[in-house]
HTML snippet that shows the backbone in 3Dmol.js (N, CA, C, O; Angstrom):
<script src="https://3Dmol.org/build/3Dmol-min.js"></script>
<div id="view" style="width:600px;height:400px;position:relative"></div>
<script>
const pdb = `
ATOM      1  N   MET A   1      70.484 -14.660   0.974  1.00  0.00           N
ATOM      2  CA  MET A   1      70.952 -16.086   1.095  1.00  0.00           C
ATOM      3  C   MET A   1      71.843 -16.218  -0.474  1.00  0.00           C
ATOM      4  O   MET A   1      71.552 -15.677  -1.540  1.00  0.00           O
ATOM      5  N   LYS A   2      73.002 -17.133  -0.161  1.00  0.00           N
ATOM      6  CA  LYS A   2      73.786 -17.491  -1.495  1.00  0.00           C
ATOM      7  C   LYS A   2      74.011 -18.712  -1.447  1.00  0.00           C
ATOM      8  O   LYS A   2      74.344 -19.314  -0.426  1.00  0.00           O
ATOM      9  N   GLN A   3      73.846 -19.219  -2.591  1.00  0.00           N
ATOM     10  CA  GLN A   3      74.241 -20.861  -3.040  1.00  0.00           C
ATOM     11  C   GLN A   3      75.141 -21.114  -3.910  1.00  0.00           C
ATOM     12  O   GLN A   3      75.519 -20.256  -4.707  1.00  0.00           O
ATOM     13  N   PHE A   4      75.555 -22.182  -3.885  1.00  0.00           N
ATOM     14  CA  PHE A   4      76.621 -22.824  -4.956  1.00  0.00           C
ATOM     15  C   PHE A   4      76.522 -24.334  -4.847  1.00  0.00           C
ATOM     16  O   PHE A   4      76.389 -24.914  -3.769  1.00  0.00           O
ATOM     17  N   GLN A   5      76.599 -24.986  -6.117  1.00  0.00           N
ATOM     18  CA  GLN A   5      76.625 -26.403  -6.270  1.00  0.00           C
ATOM     19  C   GLN A   5      78.115 -26.881  -6.308  1.00  0.00           C
ATOM     20  O   GLN A   5      78.730 -26.143  -7.078  1.00  0.00           O
ATOM     21  N   TYR A   6      78.836 -27.737  -5.824  1.00  0.00           N
ATOM     22  CA  TYR A   6      80.022 -28.085  -5.836  1.00  0.00           C
ATOM     23  C   TYR A   6      80.192 -29.909  -6.037  1.00  0.00           C
ATOM     24  O   TYR A   6      79.743 -30.624  -5.142  1.00  0.00           O
ATOM     25  N   VAL A   7      80.685 -30.372  -6.940  1.00  0.00           N
ATOM     26  CA  VAL A   7      80.917 -32.110  -7.294  1.00  0.00           C
ATOM     27  C   VAL A   7      82.155 -32.216  -6.656  1.00  0.00           C
ATOM     28  O   VAL A   7      83.135 -31.624  -7.109  1.00  0.00           O
ATOM     29  N   ILE A   8      82.221 -32.988  -5.533  1.00  0.00           N
ATOM     30  CA  ILE A   8      83.288 -33.707  -4.742  1.00  0.00           C
ATOM     31  C   ILE A   8      84.037 -34.358  -5.565  1.00  0.00           C
ATOM     32  O   ILE A   8      83.597 -35.345  -6.155  1.00  0.00           O
ATOM     33  N   THR A   9      85.497 -33.836  -5.767  1.00  0.00           N
ATOM     34  CA  THR A   9      86.276 -34.419  -6.353  1.00  0.00           C
ATOM     35  C   THR A   9      86.974 -35.336  -5.534  1.00  0.00           C
ATOM     36  O   THR A   9      87.264 -36.285  -6.263  1.00  0.00           O
ATOM     37  N   ASP A  10      87.392 -35.535  -4.382  1.00  0.00           N
ATOM     38  CA  ASP A  10      88.095 -36.208  -3.253  1.00  0.00           C
ATOM     39  C   ASP A  10      87.298 -37.679  -3.424  1.00  0.00           C
ATOM     40  O   ASP A  10      86.098 -37.830  -3.195  1.00  0.00           O
ATOM     41  N   PRO A  11      88.199 -38.706  -3.864  1.00  0.00           N
ATOM     42  CA  PRO A  11      87.624 -40.012  -4.264  1.00  0.00           C
ATOM     43  C   PRO A  11      86.973 -40.528  -2.977  1.00  0.00           C
ATOM     44  O   PRO A  11      85.982 -41.258  -2.996  1.00  0.00           O
ATOM     45  N   VAL A  12      87.603 -40.094  -1.808  1.00  0.00           N
ATOM     46  CA  VAL A  12      86.797 -40.632  -0.420  1.00  0.00           C
ATOM     47  C   VAL A  12      85.661 -39.723  -0.216  1.00  0.00           C
ATOM     48  O   VAL A  12      84.816 -40.168   0.561  1.00  0.00           O
ATOM     49  N   GLY A  13      85.486 -38.870  -0.582  1.00  0.00           N
ATOM     50  CA  GLY A  13      84.415 -38.032  -0.232  1.00  0.00           C
ATOM     51  C   GLY A  13      84.777 -37.149   0.927  1.00  0.00           C
ATOM     52  O   GLY A  13      85.923 -36.783   1.187  1.00  0.00           O
ATOM     53  N   ILE A  14      83.416 -36.765   1.767  1.00  0.00           N
ATOM     54  CA  ILE A  14      83.775 -36.012   3.098  1.00  0.00           C
ATOM     55  C   ILE A  14      83.658 -36.846   4.098  1.00  0.00           C
ATOM     56  O   ILE A  14      82.629 -37.171   4.690  1.00  0.00           O
ATOM     57  N   HIS A  15      85.112 -37.303   4.334  1.00  0.00           N
ATOM     58  CA  HIS A  15      85.390 -38.253   5.623  1.00  0.00           C
ATOM     59  C   HIS A  15      85.958 -37.504   6.656  1.00  0.00           C
ATOM     60  O   HIS A  15      86.225 -36.323   6.435  1.00  0.00           O
ATOM     61  N   ALA A  16      86.242 -38.123   8.017  1.00  0.00           N
ATOM     62  CA  ALA A  16      86.754 -37.572   9.387  1.00  0.00           C
ATOM     63  C   ALA A  16      87.550 -36.041   8.824  1.00  0.00           C
ATOM     64  O   ALA A  16      87.020 -34.937   8.942  1.00  0.00           O
ATOM     65  N   ARG A  17      88.709 -36.246   8.300  1.00  0.00           N
ATOM     66  CA  ARG A  17      89.685 -35.116   8.182  1.00  0.00           C
ATOM     67  C   ARG A  17      89.071 -33.653   7.542  1.00  0.00           C
ATOM     68  O   ARG A  17      88.961 -32.537   8.049  1.00  0.00           O
ATOM     69  N   PRO A  18      88.707 -34.209   6.129  1.00  0.00           N
ATOM     70  CA  PRO A  18      88.187 -32.967   5.697  1.00  0.00           C
ATOM     71  C   PRO A  18      86.934 -32.193   6.411  1.00  0.00           C
ATOM     72  O   PRO A  18      86.819 -30.968   6.441  1.00  0.00           O
ATOM     73  N   ALA A  19      85.834 -33.313   7.091  1.00  0.00           N
ATOM     74  CA  ALA A  19      84.827 -32.592   7.551  1.00  0.00           C
ATOM     75  C   ALA A  19      85.268 -32.006   8.815  1.00  0.00           C
ATOM     76  O   ALA A  19      84.664 -30.997   9.179  1.00  0.00           O
ATOM     77  N   GLY A  20      86.194 -32.445   9.538  1.00  0.00           N
ATOM     78  CA  GLY A  20      86.600 -31.528  10.535  1.00  0.00           C
ATOM     79  C   GLY A  20      87.324 -30.228  10.087  1.00  0.00           C
ATOM     80  O   GLY A  20      87.232 -29.169  10.708  1.00  0.00           O
ATOM     81  N   LEU A  21      87.969 -30.384   9.082  1.00  0.00           N
ATOM     82  CA  LEU A  21      88.350 -28.863   8.237  1.00  0.00           C
ATOM     83  C   LEU A  21      87.316 -27.805   8.059  1.00  0.00           C
ATOM     84  O   LEU A  21      87.343 -26.619   8.387  1.00  0.00           O
ATOM     85  N   LEU A  22      86.197 -28.667   7.332  1.00  0.00           N
ATOM     86  CA  LEU A  22      85.045 -28.156   6.995  1.00  0.00           C
ATOM     87  C   LEU A  22      84.119 -27.240   8.231  1.00  0.00           C
ATOM     88  O   LEU A  22      83.802 -26.050   8.240  1.00  0.00           O
ATOM     89  N   VAL A  23      83.913 -28.090   9.003  1.00  0.00           N
ATOM     90  CA  VAL A  23      83.389 -27.746  10.282  1.00  0.00           C
ATOM     91  C   VAL A  23      84.020 -26.429  11.118  1.00  0.00           C
ATOM     92  O   VAL A  23      83.335 -25.630  11.755  1.00  0.00           O
ATOM     93  N   LYS A  24      85.659 -26.379  10.951  1.00  0.00           N
ATOM     94  CA  LYS A  24      86.381 -25.219  11.610  1.00  0.00           C
ATOM     95  C   LYS A  24      85.996 -23.982  10.694  1.00  0.00           C
ATOM     96  O   LYS A  24      85.594 -22.885  11.082  1.00  0.00           O
ATOM     97  N   ALA A  25      86.205 -24.393   9.423  1.00  0.00           N
ATOM     98  CA  ALA A  25      86.106 -23.041   8.230  1.00  0.00           C
ATOM     99  C   ALA A  25      84.361 -22.584   8.486  1.00  0.00           C
ATOM    100  O   ALA A  25      83.994 -21.421   8.316  1.00  0.00           O
ATOM    101  N   ALA A  26      83.629 -23.433   8.812  1.00  0.00           N
ATOM    102  CA  ALA A  26      82.394 -23.063   8.713  1.00  0.00           C
ATOM    103  C   ALA A  26      82.091 -22.383  10.283  1.00  0.00           C
ATOM    104  O   ALA A  26      81.081 -21.693  10.420  1.00  0.00           O
ATOM    105  N   LYS A  27      82.883 -22.580  11.286  1.00  0.00           N
ATOM    106  CA  LYS A  27      82.444 -21.731  12.596  1.00  0.00           C
ATOM    107  C   LYS A  27      83.159 -20.296  12.659  1.00  0.00           C
ATOM    108  O   LYS A  27      82.962 -19.333  13.400  1.00  0.00           O
ATOM    109  N   ALA A  28      84.066 -20.507  11.603  1.00  0.00           N
ATOM    110  CA  ALA A  28      84.726 -19.014  11.829  1.00  0.00           C
ATOM    111  C   ALA A  28      84.260 -17.836  11.046  1.00  0.00           C
ATOM    112  O   ALA A  28      84.836 -16.749  11.016  1.00  0.00           O
ATOM    113  N   LEU A  29      82.839 -18.242  10.228  1.00  0.00           N
ATOM    114  CA  LEU A  29      82.188 -17.110   9.568  1.00  0.00           C
ATOM    115  C   LEU A  29      81.170 -16.767  10.304  1.00  0.00           C
ATOM    116  O   LEU A  29      80.745 -17.513  11.187  1.00  0.00           O
ATOM    117  N   ASP A  30      80.625 -15.550  10.028  1.00  0.00           N
ATOM    118  CA  ASP A  30      79.249 -14.823  10.873  1.00  0.00           C
ATOM    119  C   ASP A  30      78.005 -15.512  10.025  1.00  0.00           C
ATOM    120  O   ASP A  30      76.900 -14.973  10.082  1.00  0.00           O
ATOM    121  N   SER A  31      78.200 -16.721   9.229  1.00  0.00           N
ATOM    122  CA  SER A  31      76.968 -16.890   8.326  1.00  0.00           C
ATOM    123  C   SER A  31      76.551 -18.130   9.108  1.00  0.00           C
ATOM    124  O   SER A  31      77.158 -18.528  10.103  1.00  0.00           O
ATOM    125  N   THR A  32      75.399 -18.751   8.551  1.00  0.00           N
ATOM    126  CA  THR A  32      74.886 -19.935   8.841  1.00  0.00           C
ATOM    127  C   THR A  32      75.152 -20.870   7.445  1.00  0.00           C
ATOM    128  O   THR A  32      74.515 -20.589   6.430  1.00  0.00           O
ATOM    129  N   VAL A  33      75.981 -21.829   7.444  1.00  0.00           N
ATOM    130  CA  VAL A  33      76.008 -22.626   6.347  1.00  0.00           C
ATOM    131  C   VAL A  33      75.766 -23.940   6.431  1.00  0.00           C
ATOM    132  O   VAL A  33      76.205 -24.733   7.264  1.00  0.00           O
ATOM    133  N   THR A  34      74.684 -24.232   5.075  1.00  0.00           N
ATOM    134  CA  THR A  34      74.137 -25.465   5.323  1.00  0.00           C
ATOM    135  C   THR A  34      74.687 -26.328   3.995  1.00  0.00           C
ATOM    136  O   THR A  34      75.004 -25.729   2.967  1.00  0.00           O
ATOM    137  N   ILE A  35      74.760 -27.557   4.088  1.00  0.00           N
ATOM    138  CA  ILE A  35      75.150 -28.423   3.183  1.00  0.00           C
ATOM    139  C   ILE A  35      74.080 -29.520   2.896  1.00  0.00           C
ATOM    140  O   ILE A  35      73.625 -30.339   3.695  1.00  0.00           O
ATOM    141  N   GLU A  36      73.801 -29.368   1.675  1.00  0.00           N
ATOM    142  CA  GLU A  36      72.716 -30.455   1.237  1.00  0.00           C
ATOM    143  C   GLU A  36      73.352 -31.385   0.090  1.00  0.00           C
ATOM    144  O   GLU A  36      73.954 -30.976  -0.902  1.00  0.00           O
ATOM    145  N   LYS A  37      73.073 -32.817   0.460  1.00  0.00           N
ATOM    146  CA  LYS A  37      73.413 -33.942  -0.576  1.00  0.00           C
ATOM    147  C   LYS A  37      72.656 -33.836  -1.754  1.00  0.00           C
ATOM    148  O   LYS A  37      71.502 -34.072  -1.396  1.00  0.00           O
ATOM    149  N   VAL A  38      72.664 -33.633  -2.852  1.00  0.00           N
ATOM    150  CA  VAL A  38      71.412 -33.637  -3.820  1.00  0.00           C
ATOM    151  C   VAL A  38      70.723 -34.965  -3.841  1.00  0.00           C
ATOM    152  O   VAL A  38      71.225 -36.087  -3.788  1.00  0.00           O
ATOM    153  N   GLY A  39      69.465 -34.604  -3.927  1.00  0.00           N
ATOM    154  CA  GLY A  39      68.447 -36.036  -3.423  1.00  0.00           C
ATOM    155  C   GLY A  39      68.891 -36.331  -2.446  1.00  0.00           C
ATOM    156  O   GLY A  39      68.912 -37.562  -2.414  1.00  0.00           O
ATOM    157  N   GLY A  40      69.474 -35.725  -1.152  1.00  0.00           N
ATOM    158  CA  GLY A  40      69.375 -36.711  -0.117  1.00  0.00           C
ATOM    159  C   GLY A  40      68.850 -35.574   1.242  1.00  0.00           C
ATOM    160  O   GLY A  40      67.765 -34.993   1.269  1.00  0.00           O
ATOM    161  N   LYS A  41      70.024 -35.464   2.373  1.00  0.00           N
ATOM    162  CA  LYS A  41      69.449 -34.607   3.405  1.00  0.00           C
ATOM    163  C   LYS A  41      70.608 -33.563   3.507  1.00  0.00           C
ATOM    164  O   LYS A  41      71.686 -33.513   2.914  1.00  0.00           O
ATOM    165  N   SER A  42      70.101 -32.823   4.354  1.00  0.00           N
ATOM    166  CA  SER A  42      70.965 -31.601   4.728  1.00  0.00           C
ATOM    167  C   SER A  42      71.485 -31.543   6.134  1.00  0.00           C
ATOM    168  O   SER A  42      70.925 -32.184   7.025  1.00  0.00           O
ATOM    169  N   ALA A  43      72.566 -30.775   6.368  1.00  0.00           N
ATOM    170  CA  ALA A  43      73.124 -30.718   7.851  1.00  0.00           C
ATOM    171  C   ALA A  43      73.682 -29.310   7.864  1.00  0.00           C
ATOM    172  O   ALA A  43      74.048 -28.749   6.831  1.00  0.00           O
ATOM    173  N   SER A  44      73.740 -28.723   9.139  1.00  0.00           N
ATOM    174  CA  SER A  44      74.641 -27.847   9.335  1.00  0.00           C
ATOM    175  C   SER A  44      76.134 -27.905   9.269  1.00  0.00           C
ATOM    176  O   SER A  44      76.721 -28.782   9.903  1.00  0.00           O
ATOM    177  N   ALA A  45      76.663 -27.206   8.691  1.00  0.00           N
ATOM    178  CA  ALA A  45      78.250 -27.451   8.279  1.00  0.00           C
ATOM    179  C   ALA A  45      78.947 -27.056   9.748  1.00  0.00           C
ATOM    180  O   ALA A  45      80.174 -27.136   9.816  1.00  0.00           O
ATOM    181  N   ASN A  46      78.392 -26.744  10.614  1.00  0.00           N
ATOM    182  CA  ASN A  46      78.936 -26.347  11.979  1.00  0.00           C
ATOM    183  C   ASN A  46      79.183 -28.025  12.626  1.00  0.00           C
ATOM    184  O   ASN A  46      80.253 -28.380  13.120  1.00  0.00           O
ATOM    185  N   LYS A  47      78.379 -28.618  12.542  1.00  0.00           N
ATOM    186  CA  LYS A  47      78.224 -30.208  13.531  1.00  0.00           C
ATOM    187  C   LYS A  47      78.757 -31.299  12.560  1.00  0.00           C
ATOM    188  O   LYS A  47      78.352 -31.606  11.439  1.00  0.00           O
ATOM    189  N   LEU A  48      79.771 -31.794  13.298  1.00  0.00           N
ATOM    190  CA  LEU A  48      80.949 -32.697  12.593  1.00  0.00           C
ATOM    191  C   LEU A  48      80.062 -33.662  11.926  1.00  0.00           C
ATOM    192  O   LEU A  48      79.942 -33.876  10.720  1.00  0.00           O
ATOM    193  N   MET A  49      79.224 -34.420  13.322  1.00  0.00           N
ATOM    194  CA  MET A  49      78.832 -35.725  12.794  1.00  0.00           C
ATOM    195  C   MET A  49      77.516 -35.522  11.969  1.00  0.00           C
ATOM    196  O   MET A  49      77.105 -36.520  11.378  1.00  0.00           O
ATOM    197  N   ALA A  50      76.846 -34.431  11.859  1.00  0.00           N
ATOM    198  CA  ALA A  50      75.734 -34.324  11.140  1.00  0.00           C
ATOM    199  C   ALA A  50      76.509 -34.173   9.662  1.00  0.00           C
ATOM    200  O   ALA A  50      75.993 -34.857   8.778  1.00  0.00           O
ATOM    201  N   VAL A  51      77.481 -33.508   9.329  1.00  0.00           N
ATOM    202  CA  VAL A  51      78.375 -33.263   8.247  1.00  0.00           C
ATOM    203  C   VAL A  51      78.869 -34.706   7.767  1.00  0.00           C
ATOM    204  O   VAL A  51      78.898 -34.903   6.552  1.00  0.00           O
ATOM    205  N   MET A  52      79.236 -35.661   8.580  1.00  0.00           N
ATOM    206  CA  MET A  52      79.696 -37.108   8.097  1.00  0.00           C
ATOM    207  C   MET A  52      78.492 -37.993   7.860  1.00  0.00           C
ATOM    208  O   MET A  52      78.443 -38.968   7.110  1.00  0.00           O
ATOM    209  N   GLY A  53      77.454 -37.460   8.677  1.00  0.00           N
ATOM    210  CA  GLY A  53      76.388 -38.340   8.600  1.00  0.00           C
ATOM    211  C   GLY A  53      75.660 -38.371   7.081  1.00  0.00           C
ATOM    212  O   GLY A  53      74.934 -39.304   6.739  1.00  0.00           O
ATOM    213  N   LEU A  54      75.950 -37.247   6.246  1.00  0.00           N
ATOM    214  CA  LEU A  54      75.522 -37.004   4.884  1.00  0.00           C
ATOM    215  C   LEU A  54      75.496 -38.097   4.028  1.00  0.00           C
ATOM    216  O   LEU A  54      74.574 -38.488   3.312  1.00  0.00           O
ATOM    217  N   GLY A  55      77.069 -38.730   4.246  1.00  0.00           N
ATOM    218  CA  GLY A  55      77.368 -39.629   3.461  1.00  0.00           C
ATOM    219  C   GLY A  55      78.012 -39.438   2.108  1.00  0.00           C
ATOM    220  O   GLY A  55      78.044 -40.301   1.231  1.00  0.00           O
ATOM    221  N   VAL A  56      78.501 -38.270   2.030  1.00  0.00           N
ATOM    222  CA  VAL A  56      79.103 -37.713   0.660  1.00  0.00           C
ATOM    223  C   VAL A  56      80.273 -38.447   0.197  1.00  0.00           C
ATOM    224  O   VAL A  56      81.327 -38.363   0.827  1.00  0.00           O
ATOM    225  N   LYS A  57      80.182 -39.099  -0.763  1.00  0.00           N
ATOM    226  CA  LYS A  57      81.230 -39.603  -1.601  1.00  0.00           C
ATOM    227  C   LYS A  57      81.677 -38.760  -3.008  1.00  0.00           C
ATOM    228  O   LYS A  57      81.023 -37.957  -3.674  1.00  0.00           O
ATOM    229  N   GLY A  58      82.895 -39.210  -3.166  1.00  0.00           N
ATOM    230  CA  GLY A  58      83.475 -38.712  -4.253  1.00  0.00           C
ATOM    231  C   GLY A  58      82.807 -38.750  -5.474  1.00  0.00           C
ATOM    232  O   GLY A  58      82.328 -39.844  -5.772  1.00  0.00           O
ATOM    233  N   GLY A  59      82.637 -37.729  -6.340  1.00  0.00           N
ATOM    234  CA  GLY A  59      81.491 -37.515  -7.609  1.00  0.00           C
ATOM    235  C   GLY A  59      80.097 -37.088  -7.028  1.00  0.00           C
ATOM    236  O   GLY A  59      79.391 -36.503  -7.851  1.00  0.00           O
ATOM    237  N   ASP A  60      79.589 -37.248  -5.860  1.00  0.00           N
ATOM    238  CA  ASP A  60      78.561 -36.453  -5.473  1.00  0.00           C
ATOM    239  C   ASP A  60      78.412 -35.033  -5.591  1.00  0.00           C
ATOM    240  O   ASP A  60      79.433 -34.345  -5.603  1.00  0.00           O
ATOM    241  N   THR A  61      77.147 -34.434  -5.689  1.00  0.00           N
ATOM    242  CA  THR A  61      77.023 -33.151  -5.786  1.00  0.00           C
ATOM    243  C   THR A  61      76.328 -32.626  -4.350  1.00  0.00           C
ATOM    244  O   THR A  61      75.605 -33.317  -3.633  1.00  0.00           O
ATOM    245  N   VAL A  62      76.662 -31.461  -4.148  1.00  0.00           N
ATOM    246  CA  VAL A  62      76.143 -30.780  -3.005  1.00  0.00           C
ATOM    247  C   VAL A  62      75.774 -29.529  -3.206  1.00  0.00           C
ATOM    248  O   VAL A  62      76.210 -28.965  -4.210  1.00  0.00           O
ATOM    249  N   ASN A  63      75.026 -28.928  -2.437  1.00  0.00           N
ATOM    250  CA  ASN A  63      74.327 -27.633  -2.696  1.00  0.00           C
ATOM    251  C   ASN A  63      74.654 -26.920  -1.052  1.00  0.00           C
ATOM    252  O   ASN A  63      74.057 -27.276  -0.035  1.00  0.00           O
ATOM    253  N   VAL A  64      75.785 -25.802  -1.106  1.00  0.00           N
ATOM    254  CA  VAL A  64      75.685 -25.069  -0.002  1.00  0.00           C
ATOM    255  C   VAL A  64      75.154 -23.480  -0.073  1.00  0.00           C
ATOM    256  O   VAL A  64      75.500 -22.549  -0.801  1.00  0.00           O
ATOM    257  N   THR A  65      74.235 -23.570   0.927  1.00  0.00           N
ATOM    258  CA  THR A  65      73.824 -22.421   1.122  1.00  0.00           C
ATOM    259  C   THR A  65      74.451 -21.555   2.704  1.00  0.00           C
ATOM    260  O   THR A  65      74.614 -22.103   3.794  1.00  0.00           O
ATOM    261  N   VAL A  66      74.652 -20.392   2.432  1.00  0.00           N
ATOM    262  CA  VAL A  66      75.168 -19.346   3.196  1.00  0.00           C
ATOM    263  C   VAL A  66      74.271 -18.271   3.358  1.00  0.00           C
ATOM    264  O   VAL A  66      74.103 -17.448   2.458  1.00  0.00           O
ATOM    265  N   GLU A  67      73.585 -18.209   4.614  1.00  0.00           N
ATOM    266  CA  GLU A  67      72.637 -17.336   5.058  1.00  0.00           C
ATOM    267  C   GLU A  67      73.441 -16.414   6.311  1.00  0.00           C
ATOM    268  O   GLU A  67      74.237 -16.945   7.085  1.00  0.00           O
ATOM    269  N   GLY A  68      73.063 -14.871   6.361  1.00  0.00           N
ATOM    270  CA  GLY A  68      73.326 -14.085   7.026  1.00  0.00           C
ATOM    271  C   GLY A  68      74.948 -13.473   7.252  1.00  0.00           C
ATOM    272  O   GLY A  68      75.899 -14.133   6.832  1.00  0.00           O
ATOM    273  N   GLY A  69      75.113 -12.414   7.815  1.00  0.00           N
ATOM    274  CA  GLY A  69      76.427 -12.074   8.036  1.00  0.00           C
ATOM    275  C   GLY A  69      76.567 -11.554   6.636  1.00  0.00           C
ATOM    276  O   GLY A  69      75.621 -11.357   5.874  1.00  0.00           O
ATOM    277  N   ASN A  70      77.892 -11.339   6.355  1.00  0.00           N
ATOM    278  CA  ASN A  70      78.497 -11.220   5.049  1.00  0.00           C
ATOM    279  C   ASN A  70      78.423 -11.845   3.867  1.00  0.00           C
ATOM    280  O   ASN A  70      79.474 -11.835   3.226  1.00  0.00           O
ATOM    281  N   GLU A  71      77.409 -12.442   3.328  1.00  0.00           N
ATOM    282  CA  GLU A  71      76.903 -13.837   2.510  1.00  0.00           C
ATOM    283  C   GLU A  71      77.869 -13.614   1.292  1.00  0.00           C
ATOM    284  O   GLU A  71      78.168 -14.725   0.854  1.00  0.00           O
ATOM    285  N   ASP A  72      78.434 -12.677   0.622  1.00  0.00           N
ATOM    286  CA  ASP A  72      78.824 -12.552  -0.427  1.00  0.00           C
ATOM    287  C   ASP A  72      80.493 -13.012  -0.076  1.00  0.00           C
ATOM    288  O   ASP A  72      81.012 -13.797  -0.869  1.00  0.00           O
ATOM    289  N   ALA A  73      81.090 -12.653   0.786  1.00  0.00           N
ATOM    290  CA  ALA A  73      82.448 -12.772   1.303  1.00  0.00           C
ATOM    291  C   ALA A  73      82.602 -14.205   1.670  1.00  0.00           C
ATOM    292  O   ALA A  73      83.500 -14.927   1.233  1.00  0.00           O
ATOM    293  N   ASN A  74      81.693 -14.563   2.478  1.00  0.00           N
ATOM    294  CA  ASN A  74      81.477 -15.977   3.154  1.00  0.00           C
ATOM    295  C   ASN A  74      81.271 -16.972   2.047  1.00  0.00           C
ATOM    296  O   ASN A  74      82.060 -17.907   1.912  1.00  0.00           O
ATOM    297  N   ALA A  75      80.308 -16.818   1.303  1.00  0.00           N
ATOM    298  CA  ALA A  75      79.927 -17.683   0.171  1.00  0.00           C
ATOM    299  C   ALA A  75      81.436 -18.090  -0.741  1.00  0.00           C
ATOM    300  O   ALA A  75      81.768 -19.124  -1.321  1.00  0.00           O
ATOM    301  N   ALA A  76      81.974 -17.064  -0.596  1.00  0.00           N
ATOM    302  CA  ALA A  76      83.107 -16.891  -1.576  1.00  0.00           C
ATOM    303  C   ALA A  76      84.289 -17.599  -0.780  1.00  0.00           C
ATOM    304  O   ALA A  76      85.270 -17.971  -1.425  1.00  0.00           O
ATOM    305  N   ALA A  77      84.242 -17.776   0.434  1.00  0.00           N
ATOM    306  CA  ALA A  77      85.316 -17.992   1.226  1.00  0.00           C
ATOM    307  C   ALA A  77      84.928 -19.747   1.315  1.00  0.00           C
ATOM    308  O   ALA A  77      85.858 -20.537   1.479  1.00  0.00           O
ATOM    309  N   MET A  78      83.780 -20.150   1.217  1.00  0.00           N
ATOM    310  CA  MET A  78      83.025 -21.598   1.418  1.00  0.00           C
ATOM    311  C   MET A  78      83.761 -22.230   0.080  1.00  0.00           C
ATOM    312  O   MET A  78      84.643 -23.088   0.073  1.00  0.00           O
ATOM    313  N   GLU A  79      83.225 -21.645  -0.917  1.00  0.00           N
ATOM    314  CA  GLU A  79      83.686 -22.133  -2.213  1.00  0.00           C
ATOM    315  C   GLU A  79      85.075 -22.177  -2.554  1.00  0.00           C
ATOM    316  O   GLU A  79      85.493 -22.939  -3.427  1.00  0.00           O
ATOM    317  N   GLN A  80      85.788 -21.424  -1.930  1.00  0.00           N
ATOM    318  CA  GLN A  80      87.088 -21.674  -2.202  1.00  0.00           C
ATOM    319  C   GLN A  80      87.547 -22.923  -1.254  1.00  0.00           C
ATOM    320  O   GLN A  80      88.229 -23.757  -1.848  1.00  0.00           O
ATOM    321  N   PHE A  81      87.315 -23.155  -0.043  1.00  0.00           N
ATOM    322  CA  PHE A  81      87.473 -23.957   0.741  1.00  0.00           C
ATOM    323  C   PHE A  81      86.833 -25.370  -0.108  1.00  0.00           C
ATOM    324  O   PHE A  81      87.547 -26.373  -0.093  1.00  0.00           O
ATOM    325  N   PHE A  82      85.902 -25.416  -0.617  1.00  0.00           N
ATOM    326  CA  PHE A  82      85.714 -26.467  -1.565  1.00  0.00           C
ATOM    327  C   PHE A  82      86.496 -26.795  -2.313  1.00  0.00           C
ATOM    328  O   PHE A  82      87.077 -27.861  -2.110  1.00  0.00           O
ATOM    329  N   LYS A  83      86.728 -26.209  -3.164  1.00  0.00           N
ATOM    330  CA  LYS A  83      87.933 -26.472  -4.260  1.00  0.00           C
ATOM    331  C   LYS A  83      89.332 -26.746  -3.841  1.00  0.00           C
ATOM    332  O   LYS A  83      90.162 -27.336  -4.531  1.00  0.00           O
ATOM    333  N   GLU A  84      89.527 -26.248  -2.604  1.00  0.00           N
ATOM    334  CA  GLU A  84      90.940 -26.882  -2.168  1.00  0.00           C
ATOM    335  C   GLU A  84      91.244 -27.868  -1.314  1.00  0.00           C
ATOM    336  O   GLU A  84      92.386 -28.279  -1.113  1.00  0.00           O
ATOM    337  N   ASN A  85      89.820 -28.447  -0.571  1.00  0.00           N
ATOM    338  CA  ASN A  85      89.846 -29.221   0.102  1.00  0.00           C
ATOM    339  C   ASN A  85      89.329 -30.544  -0.145  1.00  0.00           C
ATOM    340  O   ASN A  85      89.752 -31.612   0.298  1.00  0.00           O
ATOM    341  N   LEU A  86      88.006 -30.248  -1.189  1.00  0.00           N
ATOM    342  CA  LEU A  86      87.295 -31.401  -1.390  1.00  0.00           C
ATOM    343  C   LEU A  86      86.979 -31.657  -2.985  1.00  0.00           C
ATOM    344  O   LEU A  86      86.346 -32.652  -3.337  1.00  0.00           O
TER     345      LEU A  86
END
`;
const viewer = $3Dmol.createViewer("view");
viewer.addModel(pdb, "pdb");
viewer.setStyle({}, {cartoon: {color: "spectrum"}});
viewer.zoomTo();
viewer.render();
</script>
């Protein structure tokens, strides 16, 4: 299991467009990706409505957990995705 924390820099947070991109990126991996809003709930990154339901806003911190498959490469890919899109 690999984990990293990320502070959302997009002022709007994880809304429909980036959530859709996140789900697409997570589904392409052979790992299970879970996003947890610090101090809040968590959701599978493969489920669009669950990700949007977290209510992540700009400035919020999220924990991202990658389990199974090639964890090192997939965690690095998810971290890069967050830096480029969120």
